[in-house]
N, C-alpha and C positions, 0 to 999 in steps of 0.2 A: 550442167553448165562446164564439170571439168573436164579437162585435156587430156587427163592421166588418173588413171585410178590410185585410190589408193594403197600405199605400202602397204604388204602384206604382215600385220603383223607375227605369223610366224614366224618371219624372216631372223635369220641372225642377229644382224646390225643394219636395222631400217632406217637407221639414221644417215646410215653411208648409201642409201637409193635414193635418198631428197635431190630431185632437183632443180635450177634454176626453172621459172614457168609452170611448174608445180600449182594447180589450184583448186579448191572448195570451194563451195557457195553454201549460202542460207541463207531462204526465204520464209518471210511470215508476215501477216497484213496486222497492224497496229489495232488493237480495240481498246476501247476505251478502258475495260475491266483489265487491260493490261497496265496500262500508265497507273493504275489505283490500287493494285498488286506491286509494283513495285514503288510506288509512292509507299505502301505499307510499310514495305523490308526496306526501303531507306530511310524514310523519314522524312523523304520530301516532299514538303506538301505544299510548294511556291505554288501560288495562285496560276502562275503561268501554263498549270498542267491540271488544275483539278476545280476552279474557281471561270466559270462560261464565261458571269455578266462580266466580270471582272477583264477577262483576256479580249470580248465583243468591242469593250471601248479600245483598243488597240490598231496595233501594226496586223498582226496576226490575223484579229477579228475572231479569234475562236483558240480553245485550248489548243496546244501541243505537248509532242512528248517530250521526256526527259532526254536530253540529247547524252545522257549517258546509259542511257536503256541501249543504245546504236553500239556499245562497248560491251555490251551481251551480246547482242547479235553480230557482234567482229569474235568474242570467244566461242559462239557456238560455231564458227565457219571453221575457225580455227581447230575445234576438236573434232570436225569431219575430216580432217587428214592427220590419217599416223604416222607419225615420223618417230617409231620408238619412244622410248622411257624420257621425253622434252616437259618443260615446264616451261610458263610466261615470265619474261623477269617484266612485263610492261609493254605498255602503247607509248607511241612519241608522236611528237607532231598531229597530236588528234585534235581535229577540226570541225566543229560542226556548223556546216557551211548551209542547210537549208533547214526553215522547221519540216518537223515531220508530222503530221495531221492524221487524226483519228481518223482509221479507214485506211491510212497507207500503206502499200503495197515494200518492204524495202527487201531488195536484192544485195544480199553480204556477201560478195566477191574479197579471197581470201587466195593471195598469188604470192610464192616462193621468189622473193629478188635477188638475195643473195646468201652463199651459203660461205663461212668461217668453217673448215673443216677443223682448224690446230685448235680452236677456241671452241669447236662444236656447238654453234651459235647458228640456228637459220635465221635471217631478218624478212620480215610478208612485208607485202603493201596488201591495205585493205582499204576499201572503200563497200560503201553504203549508196543505194541507188534506190529512186521511188519509182514508182508505174509509170514516171513520166519522163522516165530515163534520164531525172536530174540528181546530181550529185548532191548528198545531204551531209554525209560525216565520211572522212576519211584518215586513218592513221596508219602508222610502222609498227610492226609487232615483232618481239624477240622472244625468240625462242631456245633455250638453250638444253642440251644432252646432257641429264644426271645420272645415264649408265644404265 
């Protein structure tokens, strides 16, 4: 799905090779096990995620994955794009647009949208889309070169 190949980690200055439009992707089908493991790691045992009977009576009709699990998918897509020694400074404008249901296949696309060479920062647009082509989450990621 990427239009560009990842930058060679042996390049002497991979950050300088970054280009607007470069992208990487990550695809995963969300399982019940994923949701329960995530709940255990984070301590978020909200009935929205782990109580089928509770959720059957609500608007969604079933349990849904944690929205923040999509941030993990965003991080995975980011990690597939080597930009030298960079770290994430966080995600801005995070929105969870639709519920992610058990069994949904989520494709996360990470696309460089701007580069500030003076500040050594890369801003990327990140989208999570389900198997029906519906956007379920969006964000902007900021990565900074640390040398």
